[in-house]
Steps between C-alpha positions, in 0.01 A plus 500: 500500500509755778160667458544728802826635361343565159205680660737709712699595191184597312389720789845658525505573127152652513615724785782644286463837335457514123866602462616212719285254305651629175851455642410144602376427146828633359704283736300191405529582128877529540517126566323435171764707322768285665334190364503651151871576532565143616320368194711721273820380669404135452409565136836667439681212671329251271593708195864508610502123551359448152768726357765283662348179360313424823826463692468656844741781577734355759818704531799332659499667841861403570610670179300813584653521849848447359445773241368743762801433722734562207327831426513602867869412521572710191312794650689470829835479324416801283438721806 
């Protein structure tokens, strides 16, 4: 652990104004919100997998590319 760095950070934080300290708290809390969102995403992914009988969703990328090219060609020919 870098004790000098931690002490420097503590001193820098103490030197901040009340408004700046509040902004710092908000920025640090934002990361916690991100972690909550990540948890929700993983929970939803598990629910989707269960709905599809635990089979992972693996679309055929070649088929998707082919379909997108077909759609693009149709759009170009229509113009």
